[in-house]
MDTraj code that builds the backbone (N, CA, C; nanometers):
import mdtraj as md
import numpy as np

residues = "MET VAL LEU GLU ALA GLU PRO GLN GLN PHE PHE ALA TRP LEU PRO ALA ALA LEU VAL HIS TRP LEU VAL ILE VAL ALA THR ALA GLY SER LEU ALA PHE LEU ILE ALA ALA LEU LEU VAL VAL LEU VAL GLY TRP ARG GLU GLY PHE ASP ARG SER VAL ARG HIS PHE VAL GLY ARG PHE GLY ALA VAL PHE ARG ASP LEU LEU SER VAL ALA PRO ARG ARG VAL TRP ALA LEU ALA ARG LEU GLY TRP GLN GLU SER ILE ARG ARG ARG ALA LEU VAL GLY PHE VAL LEU PHE LEU PHE VAL VAL LEU PRO MET ALA LEU TRP PHE LEU ASP THR HIS SER PRO ASP PRO ALA VAL LEU TYR VAL SER SER VAL GLN TRP SER ILE THR LEU LEU VAL LEU VAL THR VAL LEU LEU LEU ALA ALA VAL SER LEU PRO THR ASP LEU LYS ASN LYS THR ILE PHE THR VAL VAL THR LYS PRO VAL ARG ALA SER GLU LEU VAL LEU GLY ARG VAL LEU GLY ILE ALA THR ILE GLY THR ALA MET LEU ALA VAL MET GLY PRO LEU ALA PHE ALA".split()
xyz = np.array([
    [4.5761, -2.3571, 4.2711],
    [4.6404, -2.3234, 4.1168],
    [4.5650, -2.1646, 4.1395],
    [4.6475, -2.0825, 4.1335],
    [4.6116, -1.9127, 4.1251],
    [4.5881, -1.8759, 3.9756],
    [4.4668, -1.8075, 3.9572],
    [4.4297, -1.7847, 3.8452],
    [4.4229, -1.5846, 3.8485],
    [4.4819, -1.5438, 3.7559],
    [4.4931, -1.3909, 3.7643],
    [4.3437, -1.3537, 3.7433],
    [4.2665, -1.4054, 3.6461],
    [4.1400, -1.3640, 3.6320],
    [4.0451, -1.4864, 3.6214],
    [3.9164, -1.4658, 3.6432],
    [3.8352, -1.5532, 3.6358],
    [3.8045, -1.6065, 3.4672],
    [3.8055, -1.7320, 3.4502],
    [3.7641, -1.7585, 3.2979],
    [3.6697, -1.7210, 3.2595],
    [3.6059, -1.6906, 3.1379],
    [3.5193, -1.6229, 3.1028],
    [3.4339, -1.7470, 3.0421],
    [3.3128, -1.7132, 3.0753],
    [3.2181, -1.8415, 3.0358],
    [3.1762, -1.8434, 2.8843],
    [3.1487, -1.9559, 2.8207],
    [3.1381, -1.9853, 2.6497],
    [3.0401, -1.8782, 2.6019],
    [2.9341, -1.8524, 2.6697],
    [2.8303, -1.7448, 2.6045],
    [2.8759, -1.6400, 2.6425],
    [2.9953, -1.5720, 2.6808],
    [3.0115, -1.4352, 2.7085],
    [3.1093, -1.4061, 2.5919],
    [3.2127, -1.5198, 2.5700],
    [3.2871, -1.4458, 2.4585],
    [3.2094, -1.4973, 2.2947],
    [3.1259, -1.5522, 2.2991],
    [3.0710, -1.6426, 2.1870],
    [2.9975, -1.5249, 2.1076],
    [2.9439, -1.4076, 2.1333],
    [2.8831, -1.2977, 2.0511],
    [2.9978, -1.2124, 1.9666],
    [3.1266, -1.2036, 2.0461],
    [3.2334, -1.1157, 2.0047],
    [3.3053, -1.1729, 1.9063],
    [3.2792, -1.3460, 1.9389],
    [3.3814, -1.4289, 1.8247],
    [3.2931, -1.4246, 1.7100],
    [3.1525, -1.4506, 1.7174],
    [3.0585, -1.4430, 1.5926],
    [3.0878, -1.2923, 1.5202],
    [3.0348, -1.1946, 1.5673],
    [3.0798, -1.0708, 1.5011],
    [3.2177, -1.0940, 1.4539],
    [3.3428, -1.1173, 1.4737],
    [3.4823, -1.1075, 1.4148],
    [3.4456, -1.2107, 1.3146],
    [3.3844, -1.3289, 1.3010],
    [3.3964, -1.3983, 1.1818],
    [3.3265, -1.3383, 1.0961],
    [3.2100, -1.2994, 1.1132],
    [3.0840, -1.2353, 1.0338],
    [3.1837, -1.1316, 1.0144],
    [3.2372, -1.0250, 1.0167],
    [3.3202, -0.9406, 0.9517],
    [3.4691, -0.9816, 0.8750],
    [3.5283, -1.0823, 0.9147],
    [3.6072, -1.1614, 0.8328],
    [3.5416, -1.2153, 0.6870],
    [3.4056, -1.2941, 0.7016],
    [3.3384, -1.3517, 0.5796],
    [3.3129, -1.2258, 0.5043],
    [3.2694, -1.1077, 0.5445],
    [3.1935, -1.0143, 0.4679],
    [3.3270, -0.9425, 0.4068],
    [3.4512, -0.9364, 0.4721],
    [3.5780, -0.8657, 0.4129],
    [3.6088, -0.9227, 0.2990],
    [3.6081, -1.1293, 0.3215],
    [3.6489, -1.1889, 0.1997],
    [3.5653, -1.1574, 0.0809],
    [3.4131, -1.1864, 0.1237],
    [3.2908, -1.1484, 0.0247],
    [3.3231, -1.0156, -0.0397],
    [3.3476, -0.9197, 0.0190],
    [3.3649, -0.7855, -0.0546],
    [3.4756, -0.7682, -0.1322],
    [3.5859, -0.8318, -0.1006],
    [3.7015, -0.8483, -0.2102],
    [3.6620, -0.9399, -0.3261],
    [3.6238, -1.0609, -0.3185],
    [3.5632, -1.1456, -0.4436],
    [3.4589, -1.0373, -0.5243],
    [3.3975, -0.9944, -0.4666],
    [3.2860, -0.9029, -0.5422],
    [3.3831, -0.7684, -0.6410],
    [3.4698, -0.7366, -0.5466],
    [3.5498, -0.6359, -0.6110],
    [3.6437, -0.6707, -0.7355],
    [3.6819, -0.7747, -0.6894],
    [3.7567, -0.8653, -0.8403],
    [3.6473, -0.9027, -0.9136],
    [3.5414, -0.9626, -0.9095],
    [3.4527, -0.9749, -1.0267],
    [3.4242, -0.8776, -1.0728],
    [3.4007, -0.7478, -0.9978],
    [3.3470, -0.6110, -1.0603],
    [3.4549, -0.5638, -1.1423],
    [3.5853, -0.5492, -1.1088],
    [3.6978, -0.5195, -1.1884],
    [3.7195, -0.6109, -1.3138],
    [3.6921, -0.7279, -1.2899],
    [3.6864, -0.7901, -1.4094],
    [3.5577, -0.7740, -1.5500],
    [3.4545, -0.7238, -1.4592],
    [3.3432, -0.7129, -1.5491],
    [3.3753, -0.6146, -1.6254],
    [3.4256, -0.4850, -1.5487],
    [3.4528, -0.3478, -1.6058],
    [3.5703, -0.3624, -1.6989],
    [3.6241, -0.4604, -1.6904],
    [3.7752, -0.4735, -1.7944],
    [3.7470, -0.5258, -1.9225],
    [3.6332, -0.6557, -1.9232],
    [3.6342, -0.7455, -2.0263],
    [3.4866, -0.7095, -2.0648],
    [3.3881, -0.6401, -1.9695],
    [3.2532, -0.6524, -2.0216],
    [3.1545, -0.7367, -1.9231],
    [3.0436, -0.6982, -1.8998],
    [2.9616, -0.7806, -1.8107],
    [2.9446, -0.9307, -1.8577],
    [2.9302, -0.9896, -1.9980],
    [2.8975, -1.0874, -2.0059],
    [3.0064, -1.1670, -2.0224],
    [3.0996, -1.1384, -2.0783],
    [3.2447, -1.1904, -2.0729],
    [3.3067, -1.2103, -1.9503],
    [3.2809, -1.1019, -1.9124],
    [3.3433, -1.1189, -1.7028],
    [3.2664, -1.2287, -1.6359],
    [3.1096, -1.2219, -1.6368],
    [3.0511, -1.3149, -1.5894],
    [3.0776, -1.4449, -1.6269],
    [3.0738, -1.5026, -1.7545],
    [3.1128, -1.6173, -1.8148],
    [3.2436, -1.6567, -1.7590],
    [3.3703, -1.5965, -1.7643],
    [3.4931, -1.6091, -1.6960],
    [3.4912, -1.6682, -1.5506],
    [3.4158, -1.5806, -1.4915],
    [3.4016, -1.6039, -1.3381],
    [3.3235, -1.7340, -1.2985],
    [3.2305, -1.7840, -1.4077],
    [3.1390, -1.8848, -1.3702],
    [3.2426, -1.9816, -1.4039],
    [3.3149, -2.0083, -1.5546],
    [3.3991, -2.0845, -1.5711],
    [3.5089, -2.1406, -1.5000],
    [3.5617, -1.9973, -1.4432],
    [3.6956, -2.0368, -1.3173],
    [3.6450, -2.1028, -1.2153],
    [3.5188, -2.0723, -1.1511],
    [3.4820, -2.1237, -1.0366],
    [3.4228, -2.2690, -1.0337],
    [3.3901, -2.2833, -1.1552],
    [3.3255, -2.4423, -1.1962],
    [3.4728, -2.5093, -1.2181],
    [3.5415, -2.4542, -1.3079],
    [3.6584, -2.5254, -1.3236],
    [3.7820, -2.5531, -1.2049],
    [3.7970, -2.4481, -1.1183],
    [3.8358, -2.4938, -1.0018],
    [3.7814, -2.5658, -0.9040],
    [3.6698, -2.5723, -0.8668],
    [3.6011, -2.6084, -0.7370],
    [3.5171, -2.7445, -0.7686],
    [3.4668, -2.7202, -0.9391],
    [3.3753, -2.8045, -0.9513],
    [3.4354, -2.9762, -0.9604],
    [3.5773, -2.9664, -1.0037],
    [3.6634, -3.1166, -0.9865],
    [3.6855, -3.1216, -0.8492],
    [3.6775, -3.0379, -0.7401],
    [3.6964, -3.0651, -0.5934],
    [3.5575, -3.1416, -0.5511],
    [3.4473, -3.0566, -0.5811],
    [3.3343, -3.1007, -0.5390],
    [3.2873, -3.2578, -0.6060],
    [3.3618, -3.2581, -0.7501],
    [3.3221, -3.4007, -0.7884],
    [3.3863, -3.4907, -0.7536],
    [3.5174, -3.4927, -0.6979],
    [3.5759, -3.5329, -0.6299],
    [3.5465, -3.6026, -0.5016],
    [3.5092, -3.4758, -0.4156],
    [3.4431, -3.5377, -0.2862],
    [3.3434, -3.6114, -0.3207],
    [3.2294, -3.5847, -0.4014],
    [3.1393, -3.6758, -0.4213],
    [3.1188, -3.8038, -0.4902],
    [3.2551, -3.8281, -0.5252],
    [3.2625, -3.9780, -0.5553],
    [3.3460, -4.0537, -0.4923],
    [3.3924, -3.9914, -0.3563],
    [3.4517, -4.0575, -0.2149],
    [3.3834, -4.1873, -0.1989],
    [3.4512, -4.3119, -0.2230],
    [3.3818, -4.4318, -0.1795],
    [3.4184, -4.4626, -0.0295],
    [3.3156, -4.4701, 0.0669],
    [3.3614, -4.5007, 0.1954],
    [3.4206, -4.6138, 0.2198],
    [3.4095, -4.7011, 0.1433],
    [3.4588, -4.8536, 0.1681],
    [3.6169, -4.8218, 0.1464],
    [3.6549, -4.7614, 0.0389],
    [3.7980, -4.7436, -0.0132],
    [3.8697, -4.6792, 0.1222],
    [3.7833, -4.5618, 0.1854],
    [3.8522, -4.4826, 0.2715],
    [3.8853, -4.5565, 0.4143],
    [3.7759, -4.6478, 0.4537],
    [3.7727, -4.7339, 0.5584],
    [3.8846, -4.8160, 0.5218],
    [3.9219, -4.8826, 0.4272],
    [4.0298, -5.0063, 0.3730],
    [4.1620, -4.8991, 0.4124],
    [4.1585, -4.8118, 0.3536],
    [4.3005, -4.7239, 0.4018],
    [4.3247, -4.6684, 0.5408],
    [4.2107, -4.6596, 0.6007],
    [4.2279, -4.6070, 0.7456],
    [4.2734, -4.7532, 0.8133],
    [4.2210, -4.8523, 0.7941],
    [4.2615, -4.9923, 0.8154],
    [4.4034, -5.0210, 0.8407],
    [4.4217, -4.9745, 0.6949],
    [4.5873, -5.0217, 0.6415],
    [4.6910, -4.9045, 0.7328],
    [4.6008, -4.7862, 0.7513],
    [4.7140, -4.7194, 0.8657],
    [4.7405, -4.7783, 0.9977],
    [4.6064, -4.8257, 1.0373],
    [4.6022, -4.8840, 1.1912],
    [4.7047, -5.0101, 1.1936],
    [4.7091, -5.0850, 1.0745],
    [4.7910, -5.1925, 1.0832],
    [4.9343, -5.1481, 1.0549],
    [4.9525, -5.0502, 0.9895],
    [5.1171, -4.9734, 0.9985],
    [5.1386, -4.9338, 1.1330],
    [5.0690, -4.8663, 1.1573],
    [5.1147, -4.8435, 1.3449],
    [5.1297, -4.9334, 1.4271],
    [5.0394, -5.0633, 1.4303],
    [5.1043, -5.1607, 1.4774],
    [5.2243, -5.2133, 1.4429],
    [5.2622, -5.2213, 1.3226],
    [5.3646, -5.3028, 1.2723],
    [5.5241, -5.1936, 1.3100],
    [5.4683, -5.0651, 1.3289],
    [5.5805, -4.9832, 1.3809],
    [5.5824, -4.9794, 1.5277],
    [5.5136, -5.0570, 1.5923],
    [5.5208, -5.0649, 1.7483],
    [5.4813, -4.9053, 1.7982],
    [5.4185, -4.8621, 1.7243],
    [5.3332, -4.7057, 1.7910],
    [5.2603, -4.7344, 1.9318],
    [5.2098, -4.8417, 1.9386],
    [5.1030, -4.9035, 2.0461],
    [5.2069, -4.9125, 2.1762],
    [5.3422, -4.9888, 2.0910],
    [5.4202, -4.9986, 2.2442],
    [5.4527, -4.8952, 2.3185],
    [5.4920, -4.7833, 2.2227],
    [5.5265, -4.6885, 2.2986],
    [5.4234, -4.6059, 2.3832],
    [5.2913, -4.6452, 2.3248],
    [5.1662, -4.5866, 2.4158],
    [5.1755, -4.6514, 2.5303],
    [5.1708, -4.7648, 2.5345],
    [5.1678, -4.8785, 2.6751],
    [5.3097, -4.8101, 2.7409],
    [5.4328, -4.8306, 2.6887],
    [5.5003, -4.7815, 2.7831],
    [5.5157, -4.6419, 2.8379],
    [5.4713, -4.5438, 2.7810],
    [5.4070, -4.4266, 2.8374],
    [5.2992, -4.4174, 2.9510],
    [5.2365, -4.5028, 2.9223],
    [5.1141, -4.5148, 3.0182],
    [5.1535, -4.5753, 3.1237],
    [5.2386, -4.6775, 3.1188],
    [5.2647, -4.7347, 3.2391],
    [5.4010, -4.7015, 3.3259],
    [5.5005, -4.6391, 3.2392],
    [5.6191, -4.6073, 3.3254],
    [5.6326, -4.4220, 3.3302],
    [5.5966, -4.3580, 3.2132],
    [5.6206, -4.2250, 3.2205],
    [5.5243, -4.1694, 3.3265],
    [5.3819, -4.2122, 3.2962],
    [5.2579, -4.1047, 3.3509],
    [5.2765, -4.1582, 3.5255],
    [5.2986, -4.2859, 3.5951],
    [5.3119, -4.3044, 3.6926],
    [5.4219, -4.2011, 3.7511],
    [5.5327, -4.2247, 3.6799],
    [5.6575, -4.1351, 3.7223],
    [5.6421, -3.9575, 3.7265],
    [5.5488, -3.9274, 3.6210],
    [5.5236, -3.7930, 3.6650],
    [5.4492, -3.7545, 3.7605],
    [5.3529, -3.8618, 3.8043],
    [5.2707, -3.8235, 3.9252],
    [5.3248, -3.8393, 4.0660],
    [5.4650, -3.8711, 4.0543],
    [5.5321, -3.9035, 4.1590],
    [5.5505, -3.7453, 4.1917],
    [5.6018, -3.6393, 4.1370],
    [5.6531, -3.5286, 4.1301],
    [5.5217, -3.4349, 4.1632],
    [5.3909, -3.4761, 4.2016],
    [5.2886, -3.3926, 4.2291],
    [5.3034, -3.3269, 4.3474],
    [5.2897, -3.2459, 4.4167],
    [5.2785, -3.1430, 4.5259],
    [5.1650, -3.1853, 4.5992],
    [5.2069, -3.3042, 4.6959],
    [5.1017, -3.3148, 4.7841],
    [5.0633, -3.2363, 4.8871],
    [5.1001, -3.1362, 4.9078],
    [5.0907, -3.0367, 5.0049],
    [5.0005, -2.9196, 4.9550],
    [4.9659, -2.9286, 4.8044],
    [4.8920, -2.8368, 4.7732],
    [4.7602, -2.8178, 4.8160],
    [4.6837, -2.6717, 4.8153],
    [4.5509, -2.6577, 4.8944],
    [4.4458, -2.7362, 4.8137],
    [4.4895, -2.7561, 4.6837],
    [4.3471, -2.8111, 4.5938],
    [4.4557, -2.9130, 4.5310],
    [4.4583, -3.0379, 4.5755],
    [4.5269, -3.1657, 4.4948],
    [4.4879, -3.1889, 4.3924],
    [4.3236, -3.2128, 4.4026],
    [4.2483, -3.2662, 4.2717],
    [4.2756, -3.1695, 4.1598],
    [4.3150, -3.0499, 4.1526],
    [4.2953, -2.9491, 4.0469],
    [4.4348, -2.9977, 3.9847],
    [4.5290, -2.9855, 4.0824],
    [4.6684, -3.0375, 4.0533],
    [4.6894, -3.1477, 3.9414],
    [4.6355, -3.2537, 4.0124],
    [4.6202, -3.3937, 3.9777],
    [4.5167, -3.4305, 3.8230],
    [4.4498, -3.3521, 3.8450],
    [4.3365, -3.3403, 3.6885],
    [4.4272, -3.2644, 3.5890],
    [4.4670, -3.1519, 3.6338],
    [4.5569, -3.0615, 3.4950],
    [4.6909, -3.1729, 3.4680],
    [4.7622, -3.2228, 3.5537],
    [4.8592, -3.2992, 3.5140],
    [4.8490, -3.3813, 3.4553],
    [4.7392, -3.5064, 3.4761],
    [4.6761, -3.5971, 3.3654],
    [4.6493, -3.5604, 3.2253],
    [4.5735, -3.4547, 3.2723],
    [4.5319, -3.3797, 3.1282],
    [4.6494, -3.3526, 3.0145],
    [4.7397, -3.2889, 3.0968],
    [4.8502, -3.2299, 3.0295],
    [4.9350, -3.3831, 2.9694],
    [4.9767, -3.4716, 3.0463],
    [5.0303, -3.5865, 2.9745],
    [4.9419, -3.6518, 2.8588],
    [4.7925, -3.6691, 2.9074],
    [4.7313, -3.7360, 2.7782],
    [4.7473, -3.6492, 2.6706],
    [4.7636, -3.5208, 2.6542],
    [4.7625, -3.4397, 2.5398],
    [4.8925, -3.4323, 2.4986],
    [5.0062, -3.4438, 2.5553],
    [5.1237, -3.4766, 2.5070],
    [5.1383, -3.6067, 2.4642],
    [5.0887, -3.7110, 2.5032],
    [5.1109, -3.8440, 2.4240],
    [5.0353, -3.8642, 2.3099],
    [4.9282, -3.8012, 2.3044],
    [4.8069, -3.8553, 2.1768],
    [4.8993, -3.7288, 2.0762],
    [4.9252, -3.6136, 2.1138],
    [4.9937, -3.5103, 1.9858],
    [5.1298, -3.5885, 1.9483],
    [5.2345, -3.6320, 2.0203],
    [5.3330, -3.6366, 1.9762],
    [5.3395, -3.7799, 1.9018],
    [5.2188, -3.8778, 1.9259],
    [5.2247, -4.0072, 1.8906],
    [5.1344, -3.9691, 1.7069],
    [5.0585, -3.9095, 1.7556],
    [4.9726, -3.8616, 1.6161],
    [5.0814, -3.7970, 1.5094],
    [5.1496, -3.6952, 1.5649],
    [5.1959, -3.6308, 1.4729],
    [5.3178, -3.7194, 1.4338],
    [5.3975, -3.7999, 1.4838],
    [5.5069, -3.8817, 1.4436],
    [5.4343, -3.9953, 1.3517],
    [5.3275, -4.0553, 1.3983],
    [5.2621, -4.1200, 1.2800],
    [5.2637, -4.0536, 1.1460],
    [5.1956, -3.9592, 1.1542],
    [5.1460, -3.8624, 1.0470],
    [5.2632, -3.8436, 0.9503],
    [5.3673, -3.7765, 1.0343],
    [5.4937, -3.7420, 0.9556],
    [5.5677, -3.8619, 0.8775],
    [5.5287, -3.9890, 0.9512],
    [5.6225, -4.0901, 0.8803],
    [5.5436, -4.1657, 0.8076],
    [5.4029, -4.1720, 0.7856],
    [5.3469, -4.2685, 0.7332],
    [5.3471, -4.2759, 0.5802],
    [5.3567, -4.1568, 0.5343],
    [5.3697, -4.1611, 0.3672],
    [5.5218, -4.1692, 0.2944],
    [5.6117, -4.1190, 0.3836],
    [5.7638, -4.1210, 0.3438],
    [5.7568, -4.2682, 0.3929],
    [5.7590, -4.3108, 0.4576],
    [5.7602, -4.4634, 0.4649],
    [5.7207, -4.5877, 0.3776],
    [5.5873, -4.5417, 0.3565],
    [5.5091, -4.6061, 0.2362],
    [5.5651, -4.5542, 0.1151],
    [5.6505, -4.4515, 0.0971],
    [5.6859, -4.4481, -0.0469],
    [5.8675, -4.5411, -0.0610],
    [5.9232, -4.5137, 0.0844],
    [6.0309, -4.5580, 0.0878],
    [6.0364, -4.7492, 0.0744],
    [5.9482, -4.7969, 0.1473],
    [5.9067, -4.9289, 0.1081],
    [5.8081, -4.9746, -0.0112],
    [5.7953, -4.8644, -0.0484],
    [5.7116, -4.8694, -0.2233],
    [5.5615, -4.9744, -0.1905],
    [5.5135, -4.9506, -0.0722],
    [5.3743, -4.9987, -0.0698],
    [5.2765, -4.9105, -0.1136],
    [5.3183, -4.7494, -0.1207],
    [5.2291, -4.6747, -0.1635],
    [5.1884, -4.7087, -0.3193],
    [5.2846, -4.7791, -0.4038],
    [5.2716, -4.7911, -0.5198],
    [5.1416, -4.9121, -0.5400],
    [5.1345, -5.0081, -0.4570],
    [5.0367, -5.1044, -0.4867],
    [4.8864, -5.0538, -0.4594],
    [4.8922, -4.9352, -0.3667],
    [4.7827, -4.8597, -0.3120],
    [4.7163, -4.7546, -0.4444],
    [4.8339, -4.7124, -0.4821],
    [4.8067, -4.6362, -0.6163],
    [4.7498, -4.7026, -0.7446],
    [4.7987, -4.8259, -0.7642],
    [4.7468, -4.8683, -0.8907],
    [4.6116, -4.9550, -0.8763],
    [4.5476, -4.9424, -0.7634],
    [4.4162, -4.9527, -0.7419],
    [4.3238, -4.8290, -0.7815],
    [4.1942, -4.8464, -0.8010],
    [4.1234, -4.7162, -0.8465],
    [4.0785, -4.6167, -0.7049],
    [4.1896, -4.5803, -0.6481],
    [4.1907, -4.4859, -0.5399],
    [4.2040, -4.3585, -0.5960],
    [4.1421, -4.2724, -0.5583],
    [4.1496, -4.1243, -0.5387],
    [4.2430, -4.0593, -0.4806],
    [4.2919, -3.9501, -0.4978],
    [4.4128, -3.8991, -0.3847],
    [4.3128, -3.8443, -0.2703],
    [4.2006, -3.7684, -0.3012],
    [4.1275, -3.7541, -0.1797],
    [4.0784, -3.9017, -0.1163],
    [4.0634, -3.9992, -0.1330],
    [4.0653, -4.0751, -0.0724],
    [4.1857, -4.1580, 0.0149],
    [4.2624, -4.1661, -0.0590],
    [4.4106, -4.1505, 0.0213],
    [4.4408, -4.0588, 0.1619],
    [4.4131, -3.9487, 0.1153],
    [4.4158, -3.8081, 0.2246],
    [4.2909, -3.8573, 0.3122],
    [4.2006, -3.8859, 0.2807],
    [4.0873, -3.9184, 0.3887],
    [4.1261, -4.0427, 0.4566],
    [4.1908, -4.1479, 0.4144],
    [4.1976, -4.2782, 0.4821],
    [4.3004, -4.2494, 0.5627],
    [4.4228, -4.1557, 0.5608],
    [4.5197, -4.1500, 0.6160],
    [4.4695, -4.0917, 0.7306],
    [4.4015, -3.9552, 0.7313],
    [4.3362, -3.8743, 0.8362],
    [4.2342, -3.9337, 0.9104],
    [4.1549, -4.0439, 0.8699],
    [4.0666, -4.1181, 0.9518],
    [4.1194, -4.2120, 1.0233],
    [4.2528, -4.2816, 0.9810],
    [4.3149, -4.3969, 1.0339],
    [4.3957, -4.3430, 1.1313],
    [4.4864, -4.2339, 1.1303],
    [4.5354, -4.1663, 1.2348],
    [4.4617, -4.0909, 1.3643],
    [4.3466, -4.0567, 1.3197],
    [4.2436, -4.0014, 1.3921],
    [4.1633, -4.1148, 1.5151],
    [4.1242, -4.2270, 1.4280],
    [4.0952, -4.3192, 1.5187],
    [4.2010, -4.4000, 1.6050],
    [4.3336, -4.3870, 1.5810],
    [4.4141, -4.4366, 1.6939],
    [4.4275, -4.3357, 1.7776],
    [4.4369, -4.2131, 1.7712],
    [4.4473, -4.0935, 1.8359],
    [4.3132, -4.1014, 1.9239],
    [4.2119, -4.1486, 1.8778],
    [4.0933, -4.1589, 1.9713],
    [4.0652, -4.2593, 2.0488],
    [4.1264, -4.4054, 2.0185],
    [4.1708, -4.5216, 2.0647],
    [4.2531, -4.4748, 2.2146],
    [4.3353, -4.4062, 2.1837],
    [4.4293, -4.4053, 2.3073],
    [4.3703, -4.2989, 2.3818],
    [4.2614, -4.1922, 2.3488],
    [4.1902, -4.0999, 2.4334],
    [4.1197, -4.2069, 2.5086],
    [4.0461, -4.2886, 2.4540],
    [3.9270, -4.3953, 2.5032],
    [4.0137, -4.4669, 2.6335],
    [4.1012, -4.5118, 2.5945],
    [4.2048, -4.6207, 2.6826],
    [4.2469, -4.4930, 2.8139],
    [4.3251, -4.4274, 2.7725],
    [4.3676, -4.3359, 2.8880],
    [4.2696, -4.2600, 2.9681],
    [4.1912, -4.2063, 2.9266],
    [4.0771, -4.1427, 2.9961],
    [4.0225, -4.2003, 3.1490],
    [3.9867, -4.3091, 3.1298],
    [3.9081, -4.4250, 3.2280],
    [4.0090, -4.4269, 3.3102],
    [4.1319, -4.4638, 3.2421],
    [4.2553, -4.5273, 3.3466],
    [4.3086, -4.3950, 3.4439],
    [4.3107, -4.2766, 3.3741],
    [4.3581, -4.2007, 3.4434],
    [4.2999, -4.1385, 3.5560],
    [4.1435, -4.1289, 3.5499],
    [4.0796, -4.0902, 3.6367],
    [4.0103, -4.1635, 3.7574],
    [4.0379, -4.3376, 3.7103],
    [3.9961, -4.4182, 3.7963],
    [4.0465, -4.4035, 3.9217],
])
top = md.Topology()
chain = top.add_chain()
for i, resn in enumerate(residues, 1):
    res = top.add_residue(resn, chain, resSeq=i)
    for name in ("N", "CA", "C"):
        top.add_atom(name, md.element.get_by_symbol(name[0]), res)
traj = md.Trajectory(xyz[None], top)
């Protein structure tokens, strides 16, 4: 594989990225300060401060309370439900089909006369694994909630004492564990 330029080391670009991040945070903080100062000028400092605090607590307080009251047991139950639904939808059948049919076929087309075949093999395996996991996770994520609405299984879940944040966290955790399991299976098999 021919590179136009040598890739930068992690610690070579990290300081510049941190400075860029600090500039963005400082700009956002300055903008928030200017809005608060404008509010203070328009309605007075005491009323402006009270409005700012009430707005912040009203908007973000509910989010913080909701996140603090998340029950891990309910989130895990919803994640398990996502696992079961993916098994029912035969998502794992597609994974196995890809693993044993498409991946070996893709490896047939590797250039055996390459000066560095190991790099070519590793890059093609990584590309295949990335493609498989992304497609599977995106399809599961895009189809899970509409399918629950269509089959009316979401109504059973919503009638329980489950918060919306727990529902979202459970779905994300379930789909993330499916992707992680796929990577855990494909990684050792691909490099064996």
